[in-house]
N, CA, C and O atoms as CSV, one atom per row, in Angstrom:
chain,resi,resn,atom,element,x,y,z
A,1,UNK,N,N,12.794,100.151,61.805
A,1,UNK,CA,C,13.001,101.559,61.456
A,1,UNK,C,C,14.109,101.655,60.421
A,1,UNK,O,O,15.220,101.167,60.628
A,2,UNK,N,N,13.785,102.295,59.302
A,2,UNK,CA,C,14.765,102.434,58.226
A,2,UNK,C,C,15.767,103.527,58.573
A,2,UNK,O,O,15.397,104.613,59.019
A,3,UNK,N,N,17.019,103.224,58.362
A,3,UNK,CA,C,18.076,104.215,58.546
A,3,UNK,C,C,19.002,104.213,57.348
A,3,UNK,O,O,19.414,103.158,56.867
A,4,UNK,N,N,19.324,105.404,56.873
A,4,UNK,CA,C,20.345,105.595,55.850
A,4,UNK,C,C,21.422,106.463,56.492
A,4,UNK,O,O,21.153,107.594,56.896
A,5,UNK,N,N,22.622,105.945,56.583
A,5,UNK,CA,C,23.701,106.654,57.256
A,5,UNK,C,C,24.817,106.951,56.264
A,5,UNK,O,O,25.485,106.045,55.765
A,6,UNK,N,N,25.003,108.239,55.989
A,6,UNK,CA,C,26.059,108.660,55.063
A,6,UNK,C,C,27.362,108.872,55.828
A,6,UNK,O,O,27.361,109.200,57.014
A,7,UNK,N,N,28.456,108.679,55.130
A,7,UNK,CA,C,29.777,108.958,55.687
A,7,UNK,C,C,30.728,109.270,54.546
A,7,UNK,O,O,30.428,109.020,53.379
A,8,UNK,N,N,31.895,109.828,54.907
A,8,UNK,CA,C,32.919,110.078,53.908
A,8,UNK,C,C,33.055,111.529,53.483
A,8,UNK,O,O,33.947,111.863,52.704
A,9,UNK,N,N,32.191,112.391,53.980
A,9,UNK,CA,C,32.318,113.797,53.633
A,9,UNK,C,C,33.496,114.436,54.329
A,9,UNK,O,O,34.130,113.826,55.191
A,10,UNK,N,N,33.787,115.672,53.950
A,10,UNK,CA,C,34.896,116.379,54.572
A,10,UNK,C,C,35.358,117.540,53.726
A,10,UNK,O,O,34.676,117.972,52.796
A,11,UNK,N,N,36.542,118.040,54.071
A,11,UNK,CA,C,37.155,119.153,53.364
A,11,UNK,C,C,38.205,118.620,52.400
A,11,UNK,O,O,39.058,117.818,52.779
A,12,UNK,N,N,38.136,119.065,51.160
A,12,UNK,CA,C,39.085,118.619,50.151
A,12,UNK,C,C,39.449,119.798,49.258
A,12,UNK,O,O,38.639,120.701,49.052
A,13,UNK,N,N,40.656,119.786,48.735
A,13,UNK,CA,C,41.092,120.853,47.838
A,13,UNK,C,C,40.508,120.659,46.441
A,13,UNK,O,O,40.179,119.534,46.065
A,14,UNK,N,N,40.374,121.727,45.675
A,14,UNK,CA,C,39.917,121.589,44.291
A,14,UNK,C,C,40.809,120.611,43.524
A,14,UNK,O,O,42.033,120.631,43.647
A,15,UNK,N,N,40.165,119.764,42.737
A,15,UNK,CA,C,40.894,118.733,42.010
A,15,UNK,C,C,41.023,117.427,42.769
A,15,UNK,O,O,41.450,116.419,42.206
A,16,UNK,N,N,40.660,117.436,44.032
A,16,UNK,CA,C,40.781,116.245,44.860
A,16,UNK,C,C,39.609,115.303,44.711
A,16,UNK,O,O,38.708,115.520,43.902
A,17,UNK,N,N,39.640,114.245,45.515
A,17,UNK,CA,C,38.612,113.201,45.444
A,17,UNK,C,C,38.078,112.879,46.837
A,17,UNK,O,O,38.760,113.035,47.849
A,18,UNK,N,N,36.852,112.433,46.839
A,18,UNK,CA,C,36.221,111.902,48.046
A,18,UNK,C,C,35.325,110.740,47.638
A,18,UNK,O,O,34.835,110.678,46.511
A,19,UNK,N,N,35.121,109.825,48.576
A,19,UNK,CA,C,34.191,108.729,48.351
A,19,UNK,C,C,33.155,108.731,49.466
A,19,UNK,O,O,33.485,108.530,50.635
A,20,UNK,N,N,31.913,108.955,49.098
A,20,UNK,CA,C,30.828,108.923,50.062
A,20,UNK,C,C,30.240,107.516,50.119
A,20,UNK,O,O,30.195,106.803,49.117
A,21,UNK,N,N,29.795,107.138,51.303
A,21,UNK,CA,C,29.112,105.862,51.491
A,21,UNK,C,C,27.769,106.104,52.156
A,21,UNK,O,O,27.602,107.050,52.926
A,22,UNK,N,N,26.815,105.233,51.847
A,22,UNK,CA,C,25.506,105.299,52.491
A,22,UNK,C,C,25.099,103.871,52.822
A,22,UNK,O,O,24.852,103.057,51.933
A,23,UNK,N,N,25.036,103.585,54.105
A,23,UNK,CA,C,24.668,102.248,54.562
A,23,UNK,C,C,23.209,102.245,55.004
A,23,UNK,O,O,22.785,103.082,55.801
A,24,UNK,N,N,22.454,101.297,54.477
A,24,UNK,CA,C,21.030,101.200,54.778
A,24,UNK,C,C,20.759,100.060,55.743
A,24,UNK,O,O,21.401,99.011,55.691
A,25,UNK,N,N,19.799,100.286,56.621
A,25,UNK,CA,C,19.372,99.235,57.545
A,25,UNK,C,C,17.879,99.354,57.789
A,25,UNK,O,O,17.293,100.420,57.605
A,26,UNK,N,N,17.272,98.262,58.201
A,26,UNK,CA,C,15.857,98.280,58.520
A,26,UNK,C,C,14.926,98.284,57.331
A,26,UNK,O,O,13.726,98.506,57.491
A,27,UNK,N,N,15.451,98.042,56.131
A,27,UNK,CA,C,14.607,98.059,54.938
A,27,UNK,C,C,13.643,96.868,54.935
A,27,UNK,O,O,13.981,95.773,55.384
A,28,UNK,N,N,12.451,97.109,54.425
A,28,UNK,CA,C,11.453,96.053,54.365
A,28,UNK,C,C,11.806,95.014,53.309
A,28,UNK,O,O,11.640,93.813,53.523
A,29,UNK,N,N,12.291,95.484,52.179
A,29,UNK,CA,C,12.641,94.607,51.070
A,29,UNK,C,C,14.150,94.542,50.908
A,29,UNK,O,O,14.878,95.341,51.496
A,30,UNK,N,N,14.611,93.609,50.125
A,30,UNK,CA,C,16.051,93.490,49.864
A,30,UNK,C,C,16.553,94.778,49.234
A,30,UNK,O,O,15.859,95.426,48.451
A,31,UNK,N,N,17.780,95.129,49.598
A,31,UNK,CA,C,18.385,96.388,49.158
A,31,UNK,C,C,18.346,96.529,47.659
A,31,UNK,O,O,18.176,97.634,47.144
A,32,UNK,N,N,18.499,95.432,46.951
A,32,UNK,CA,C,18.523,95.475,45.499
A,32,UNK,C,C,17.226,95.950,44.865
A,32,UNK,O,O,17.220,96.336,43.696
A,33,UNK,N,N,16.144,95.930,45.600
A,33,UNK,CA,C,14.864,96.378,45.072
A,33,UNK,C,C,14.705,97.900,45.129
A,33,UNK,O,O,13.761,98.453,44.565
A,34,UNK,N,N,15.612,98.555,45.798
A,34,UNK,CA,C,15.503,99.994,45.977
A,34,UNK,C,C,16.342,100.744,44.941
A,34,UNK,O,O,17.495,100.399,44.681
A,35,UNK,N,N,15.739,101.769,44.365
A,35,UNK,CA,C,16.520,102.725,43.587
A,35,UNK,C,C,17.242,103.606,44.584
A,35,UNK,O,O,16.631,104.134,45.514
A,36,UNK,N,N,18.538,103.765,44.394
A,36,UNK,CA,C,19.353,104.550,45.326
A,36,UNK,C,C,19.904,105.771,44.609
A,36,UNK,O,O,20.387,105.684,43.480
A,37,UNK,N,N,19.823,106.889,45.273
A,37,UNK,CA,C,20.264,108.137,44.659
A,37,UNK,C,C,21.096,108.950,45.638
A,37,UNK,O,O,21.044,108.755,46.852
A,38,UNK,N,N,21.858,109.861,45.067
A,38,UNK,CA,C,22.549,110.905,45.835
A,38,UNK,C,C,22.004,112.250,45.382
A,38,UNK,O,O,21.909,112.526,44.186
A,39,UNK,N,N,21.651,113.073,46.343
A,39,UNK,CA,C,21.235,114.447,46.115
A,39,UNK,C,C,22.229,115.354,46.847
A,39,UNK,O,O,22.989,114.904,47.704
A,40,UNK,N,N,22.204,116.613,46.496
A,40,UNK,CA,C,23.004,117.589,47.235
A,40,UNK,C,C,22.257,118.909,47.326
A,40,UNK,O,O,21.403,119.236,46.502
A,41,UNK,N,N,22.614,119.643,48.354
A,41,UNK,CA,C,21.992,120.952,48.565
A,41,UNK,C,C,23.032,121.922,49.091
A,41,UNK,O,O,23.598,121.736,50.168
A,42,UNK,N,N,23.270,122.961,48.307
A,42,UNK,CA,C,24.175,124.032,48.722
A,42,UNK,C,C,23.347,125.116,49.410
A,42,UNK,O,O,22.140,125.202,49.185
A,43,UNK,N,N,23.974,125.939,50.241
A,43,UNK,CA,C,23.233,126.997,50.951
A,43,UNK,C,C,22.484,127.889,49.973
A,43,UNK,O,O,23.045,128.344,48.976
A,44,UNK,N,N,21.212,128.135,50.267
A,44,UNK,CA,C,20.416,129.038,49.451
A,44,UNK,C,C,19.927,128.453,48.147
A,44,UNK,O,O,19.377,129.171,47.312
A,45,UNK,N,N,20.119,127.147,47.957
A,45,UNK,CA,C,19.667,126.513,46.723
A,45,UNK,C,C,18.728,125.351,47.038
A,45,UNK,O,O,18.627,124.907,48.182
A,46,UNK,N,N,18.047,124.870,46.006
A,46,UNK,CA,C,17.180,123.705,46.178
A,46,UNK,C,C,18.010,122.420,46.113
A,46,UNK,O,O,19.088,122.375,45.520
A,47,UNK,N,N,17.476,121.405,46.732
A,47,UNK,CA,C,18.143,120.101,46.671
A,47,UNK,C,C,18.079,119.579,45.234
A,47,UNK,O,O,17.029,119.628,44.595
A,48,UNK,N,N,19.207,119.082,44.738
A,48,UNK,CA,C,19.261,118.618,43.359
A,48,UNK,C,C,19.769,117.185,43.289
A,48,UNK,O,O,20.574,116.745,44.110
A,49,UNK,N,N,19.271,116.471,42.277
A,49,UNK,CA,C,19.702,115.099,42.054
A,49,UNK,C,C,21.102,115.092,41.452
A,49,UNK,O,O,21.375,115.801,40.483
A,50,UNK,N,N,21.964,114.302,42.021
A,50,UNK,CA,C,23.349,114.177,41.533
A,50,UNK,C,C,23.506,112.901,40.711
A,50,UNK,O,O,24.026,112.932,39.596
A,51,UNK,N,N,23.054,111.784,41.267
A,51,UNK,CA,C,23.220,110.501,40.578
A,51,UNK,C,C,22.200,109.513,41.098
A,51,UNK,O,O,21.758,109.599,42.244
A,52,UNK,N,N,21.826,108.563,40.232
A,52,UNK,CA,C,20.853,107.547,40.609
A,52,UNK,C,C,21.291,106.189,40.091
A,52,UNK,O,O,21.833,106.069,38.992
A,53,UNK,N,N,21.048,105.175,40.898
A,53,UNK,CA,C,21.290,103.785,40.506
A,53,UNK,C,C,19.962,103.062,40.626
A,53,UNK,O,O,19.450,102.882,41.731
A,54,UNK,N,N,19.397,102.645,39.495
A,54,UNK,CA,C,18.077,102.029,39.532
A,54,UNK,C,C,18.152,100.625,40.103
A,54,UNK,O,O,19.208,99.996,40.156
A,55,UNK,N,N,16.985,100.164,40.526
A,55,UNK,CA,C,16.937,98.861,41.164
A,55,UNK,C,C,17.045,97.731,40.139
A,55,UNK,O,O,17.713,96.725,40.380
A,56,UNK,N,N,16.395,97.905,39.014
A,56,UNK,CA,C,16.375,96.861,37.996
A,56,UNK,C,C,17.279,97.254,36.830
A,56,UNK,O,O,17.184,98.362,36.302
A,57,UNK,N,N,18.120,96.370,36.452
A,57,UNK,CA,C,18.963,96.631,35.288
A,57,UNK,C,C,20.238,97.372,35.600
A,57,UNK,O,O,21.122,97.477,34.749
A,58,UNK,N,N,20.346,97.892,36.816
A,58,UNK,CA,C,21.592,98.545,37.182
A,58,UNK,C,C,21.907,99.783,36.376
A,58,UNK,O,O,23.076,100.090,36.140
A,59,UNK,N,N,20.877,100.504,35.948
A,59,UNK,CA,C,21.093,101.721,35.163
A,59,UNK,C,C,21.532,102.846,36.083
A,59,UNK,O,O,21.005,103.002,37.185
A,60,UNK,N,N,22.498,103.625,35.626
A,60,UNK,CA,C,22.941,104.794,36.370
A,60,UNK,C,C,22.764,106.037,35.519
A,60,UNK,O,O,22.943,106.008,34.301
A,61,UNK,N,N,22.409,107.134,36.182
A,61,UNK,CA,C,22.262,108.408,35.498
A,61,UNK,C,C,22.865,109.493,36.361
A,61,UNK,O,O,22.918,109.371,37.585
A,62,UNK,N,N,23.323,110.562,35.717
A,62,UNK,CA,C,24.027,111.623,36.411
A,62,UNK,C,C,23.530,112.998,35.989
A,62,UNK,O,O,23.058,113.193,34.869
A,63,UNK,N,N,23.647,113.932,36.902
A,63,UNK,CA,C,23.429,115.327,36.542
A,63,UNK,C,C,24.533,115.739,35.571
A,63,UNK,O,O,25.664,115.261,35.666
A,64,UNK,N,N,24.202,116.619,34.648
A,64,UNK,CA,C,25.196,117.057,33.667
A,64,UNK,C,C,26.431,117.656,34.342
A,64,UNK,O,O,27.547,117.527,33.839
A,65,UNK,N,N,26.224,118.299,35.466
A,65,UNK,CA,C,27.322,118.997,36.138
A,65,UNK,C,C,28.367,118.048,36.721
A,65,UNK,O,O,29.478,118.474,37.037
A,66,UNK,N,N,28.024,116.767,36.866
A,66,UNK,CA,C,28.977,115.824,37.474
A,66,UNK,C,C,29.369,114.686,36.539
A,66,UNK,O,O,30.197,113.849,36.901
A,67,UNK,N,N,28.790,114.643,35.351
A,67,UNK,CA,C,29.111,113.566,34.407
A,67,UNK,C,C,30.600,113.527,34.117
A,67,UNK,O,O,31.229,114.555,33.868
A,68,UNK,N,N,31.152,112.317,34.153
A,68,UNK,CA,C,32.570,112.142,33.879
A,68,UNK,C,C,33.453,112.353,35.098
A,68,UNK,O,O,34.644,112.048,35.059
A,69,UNK,N,N,32.879,112.877,36.188
A,69,UNK,CA,C,33.672,113.104,37.401
A,69,UNK,C,C,33.195,112.257,38.574
A,69,UNK,O,O,33.998,111.833,39.406
A,70,UNK,N,N,31.896,112.011,38.640
A,70,UNK,CA,C,31.305,111.248,39.747
A,70,UNK,C,C,30.858,109.884,39.244
A,70,UNK,O,O,30.445,109.734,38.094
A,71,UNK,N,N,30.947,108.896,40.121
A,71,UNK,CA,C,30.469,107.552,39.804
A,71,UNK,C,C,29.674,107.000,40.976
A,71,UNK,O,O,30.156,106.961,42.107
A,72,UNK,N,N,28.446,106.572,40.689
A,72,UNK,CA,C,27.630,105.923,41.710
A,72,UNK,C,C,27.753,104.418,41.540
A,72,UNK,O,O,27.740,103.903,40.422
A,73,UNK,N,N,27.871,103.726,42.652
A,73,UNK,CA,C,27.935,102.263,42.618
A,73,UNK,C,C,27.243,101.728,43.872
A,73,UNK,O,O,26.986,102.462,44.826
A,74,UNK,N,N,26.955,100.444,43.841
A,74,UNK,CA,C,26.261,99.862,44.989
A,74,UNK,C,C,26.749,98.445,45.243
A,74,UNK,O,O,27.138,97.727,44.322
A,75,UNK,N,N,26.718,98.066,46.493
A,75,UNK,CA,C,27.040,96.703,46.909
A,75,UNK,C,C,25.793,96.182,47.608
A,75,UNK,O,O,25.568,96.466,48.784
A,76,UNK,N,N,24.989,95.424,46.884
A,76,UNK,CA,C,23.724,94.965,47.450
A,76,UNK,C,C,23.928,94.012,48.627
A,76,UNK,O,O,23.077,93.923,49.512
A,77,UNK,N,N,25.040,93.312,48.636
A,77,UNK,CA,C,25.315,92.398,49.744
A,77,UNK,C,C,25.603,93.151,51.038
A,77,UNK,O,O,25.386,92.631,52.132
A,78,UNK,N,N,26.091,94.378,50.902
A,78,UNK,CA,C,26.415,95.197,52.077
A,78,UNK,C,C,25.374,96.280,52.335
A,78,UNK,O,O,25.533,97.095,53.244
A,79,UNK,N,N,24.310,96.288,51.535
A,79,UNK,CA,C,23.270,97.319,51.679
A,79,UNK,C,C,23.861,98.723,51.647
A,79,UNK,O,O,23.483,99.587,52.438
A,80,UNK,N,N,24.785,98.938,50.730
A,80,UNK,CA,C,25.525,100.195,50.703
A,80,UNK,C,C,25.609,100.734,49.281
A,80,UNK,O,O,25.808,99.989,48.321
A,81,UNK,N,N,25.451,102.051,49.178
A,81,UNK,CA,C,25.652,102.741,47.915
A,81,UNK,C,C,26.785,103.746,48.100
A,81,UNK,O,O,26.953,104.322,49.175
A,82,UNK,N,N,27.550,103.945,47.044
A,82,UNK,CA,C,28.724,104.806,47.111
A,82,UNK,C,C,28.620,105.920,46.069
A,82,UNK,O,O,27.906,105.809,45.073
A,83,UNK,N,N,29.352,106.988,46.336
A,83,UNK,CA,C,29.511,108.042,45.342
A,83,UNK,C,C,30.985,108.422,45.319
A,83,UNK,O,O,31.489,109.068,46.237
A,84,UNK,N,N,31.660,108.012,44.261
A,84,UNK,CA,C,33.061,108.385,44.066
A,84,UNK,C,C,33.086,109.720,43.355
A,84,UNK,O,O,32.534,109.863,42.264
A,85,UNK,N,N,33.724,110.692,43.970
A,85,UNK,CA,C,33.756,112.042,43.427
A,85,UNK,C,C,35.199,112.421,43.121
A,85,UNK,O,O,36.028,112.512,44.026
A,86,UNK,N,N,35.491,112.637,41.863
A,86,UNK,CA,C,36.838,113.017,41.428
A,86,UNK,C,C,36.821,114.411,40.817
A,86,UNK,O,O,35.765,114.940,40.470
A,87,UNK,N,N,37.989,114.988,40.693
A,87,UNK,CA,C,38.131,116.329,40.083
A,87,UNK,C,C,37.142,117.306,40.695
A,87,UNK,O,O,36.430,118.017,39.986
A,88,UNK,N,N,37.109,117.332,41.999
A,88,UNK,CA,C,36.128,118.154,42.699
A,88,UNK,C,C,36.374,119.638,42.456
A,88,UNK,O,O,37.512,120.093,42.336
A,89,UNK,N,N,35.269,120.375,42.390
A,89,UNK,CA,C,35.297,121.803,42.159
A,89,UNK,C,C,34.632,122.511,43.344
A,89,UNK,O,O,33.900,121.895,44.119
A,90,UNK,N,N,34.892,123.785,43.464
A,90,UNK,CA,C,34.300,124.544,44.566
A,90,UNK,C,C,32.772,124.497,44.504
A,90,UNK,O,O,32.100,124.523,45.535
A,91,UNK,N,N,32.243,124.431,43.303
A,91,UNK,CA,C,30.778,124.398,43.154
A,91,UNK,C,C,30.165,123.055,43.552
A,91,UNK,O,O,28.942,122.917,43.565
A,92,UNK,N,N,30.979,122.087,43.868
A,92,UNK,CA,C,30.476,120.814,44.395
A,92,UNK,C,C,30.231,120.888,45.898
A,92,UNK,O,O,29.696,119.951,46.491
A,93,UNK,N,N,30.617,121.990,46.506
A,93,UNK,CA,C,30.403,122.155,47.941
A,93,UNK,C,C,28.918,122.133,48.264
A,93,UNK,O,O,28.144,122.916,47.713
A,94,UNK,N,N,28.523,121.234,49.158
A,94,UNK,CA,C,27.110,121.060,49.500
A,94,UNK,C,C,26.991,119.999,50.584
A,94,UNK,O,O,27.958,119.322,50.934
A,95,UNK,N,N,25.783,119.877,51.100
A,95,UNK,CA,C,25.451,118.713,51.925
A,95,UNK,C,C,24.919,117.644,50.975
A,95,UNK,O,O,24.015,117.901,50.180
A,96,UNK,N,N,25.480,116.463,51.065
A,96,UNK,CA,C,25.103,115.357,50.183
A,96,UNK,C,C,24.203,114.389,50.950
A,96,UNK,O,O,24.518,113.970,52.064
A,97,UNK,N,N,23.070,114.044,50.323
A,97,UNK,CA,C,22.069,113.186,50.946
A,97,UNK,C,C,21.885,111.904,50.146
A,97,UNK,O,O,21.901,111.905,48.915
A,98,UNK,N,N,21.715,110.838,50.864
A,98,UNK,CA,C,21.389,109.546,50.290
A,98,UNK,C,C,19.864,109.395,50.297
A,98,UNK,O,O,19.198,109.814,51.243
A,99,UNK,N,N,19.319,108.793,49.236
A,99,UNK,CA,C,17.868,108.646,49.095
A,99,UNK,C,C,17.577,107.251,48.562
A,99,UNK,O,O,18.194,106.794,47.599
A,100,UNK,N,N,16.622,106.583,49.210
A,100,UNK,CA,C,16.203,105.243,48.790
A,100,UNK,C,C,14.725,105.255,48.450
A,100,UNK,O,O,13.918,105.850,49.164
A,101,UNK,N,N,14.378,104.595,47.355
A,101,UNK,CA,C,12.976,104.547,46.939
A,101,UNK,C,C,12.611,103.169,46.430
A,101,UNK,O,O,13.341,102.574,45.637
A,102,UNK,N,N,11.482,102.668,46.888
A,102,UNK,CA,C,10.911,101.435,46.387
A,102,UNK,C,C,9.422,101.679,46.303
A,102,UNK,O,O,8.744,101.740,47.329
A,103,UNK,N,N,8.908,101.820,45.105
A,103,UNK,CA,C,7.500,102.161,44.836
A,103,UNK,C,C,7.142,103.451,45.594
A,103,UNK,O,O,7.722,104.501,45.318
A,104,UNK,N,N,6.205,103.386,46.534
A,104,UNK,CA,C,5.807,104.612,47.236
A,104,UNK,C,C,6.607,104.838,48.511
A,104,UNK,O,O,6.399,105.828,49.213
A,105,UNK,N,N,7.508,103.933,48.806
A,105,UNK,CA,C,8.310,104.065,50.023
A,105,UNK,C,C,9.594,104.803,49.717
A,105,UNK,O,O,10.334,104.417,48.811
A,106,UNK,N,N,9.868,105.862,50.463
A,106,UNK,CA,C,11.072,106.644,50.232
A,106,UNK,C,C,11.680,107.068,51.564
A,106,UNK,O,O,10.983,107.335,52.544
A,107,UNK,N,N,13.006,107.118,51.556
A,107,UNK,CA,C,13.744,107.407,52.781
A,107,UNK,C,C,14.943,108.290,52.473
A,107,UNK,O,O,15.557,108.182,51.411
A,108,UNK,N,N,15.267,109.170,53.422
A,108,UNK,CA,C,16.413,110.074,53.296
A,108,UNK,C,C,17.414,109.827,54.416
A,108,UNK,O,O,17.043,109.468,55.534
A,109,UNK,N,N,18.679,110.026,54.099
A,109,UNK,CA,C,19.705,110.047,55.117
A,109,UNK,C,C,19.797,111.435,55.732
A,109,UNK,O,O,19.080,112.354,55.335
A,110,UNK,N,N,20.684,111.575,56.701
A,110,UNK,CA,C,20.799,112.844,57.420
A,110,UNK,C,C,21.727,113.827,56.715
A,110,UNK,O,O,21.746,115.012,57.048
A,111,UNK,N,N,22.482,113.349,55.761
A,111,UNK,CA,C,23.374,114.212,54.995
A,111,UNK,C,C,24.793,114.226,55.527
A,111,UNK,O,O,25.034,114.017,56.716
A,112,UNK,N,N,25.724,114.476,54.626
A,112,UNK,CA,C,27.135,114.622,54.987
A,112,UNK,C,C,27.700,115.817,54.225
A,112,UNK,O,O,27.448,115.976,53.030
A,113,UNK,N,N,28.456,116.646,54.915
A,113,UNK,CA,C,28.970,117.886,54.337
A,113,UNK,C,C,30.211,117.602,53.492
A,113,UNK,O,O,31.134,116.909,53.919
A,114,UNK,N,N,30.203,118.152,52.291
A,114,UNK,CA,C,31.382,118.129,51.418
A,114,UNK,C,C,31.761,119.578,51.139
A,114,UNK,O,O,30.950,120.359,50.641
A,115,UNK,N,N,32.988,119.922,51.464
A,115,UNK,CA,C,33.483,121.278,51.233
A,115,UNK,C,C,34.735,121.206,50.368
A,115,UNK,O,O,35.717,120.555,50.721
A,116,UNK,N,N,34.679,121.885,49.234
A,116,UNK,CA,C,35.813,121.913,48.315
A,116,UNK,C,C,36.403,123.322,48.352
A,116,UNK,O,O,35.793,124.281,47.879
A,117,UNK,N,N,37.585,123.422,48.918
A,117,UNK,CA,C,38.198,124.742,49.112
A,117,UNK,C,C,39.699,124.590,49.275
A,117,UNK,O,O,40.190,123.590,49.798
A,118,UNK,N,N,40.413,125.608,48.815
A,118,UNK,CA,C,41.865,125.614,49.009
A,118,UNK,C,C,42.222,126.381,50.268
A,118,UNK,O,O,43.400,126.499,50.606
């Protein structure tokens, strides 16, 4: 059974930083074969892609709203993907979800709440 477990969310002041982690287990293929992404969903909005780390070539891409502030990285030996979030803004408040994809196989984590407020 595939599990993606996010951690690292919480309450932070504007301008602060958080580091999210997503640990994967039960994957059929090696972690490196999976494209790993972070999505977020704020109340009353659709889930949106924040950042992606492709399986081949190590390409990373970001939503325009987080470019220069967020960094996605992965440790294939630990089956873990990270999202370093700096210079956080109130509009970054959302539930953040980890997503893994390998061809037609896709999996979601349960989400972790990030709240940016003074």
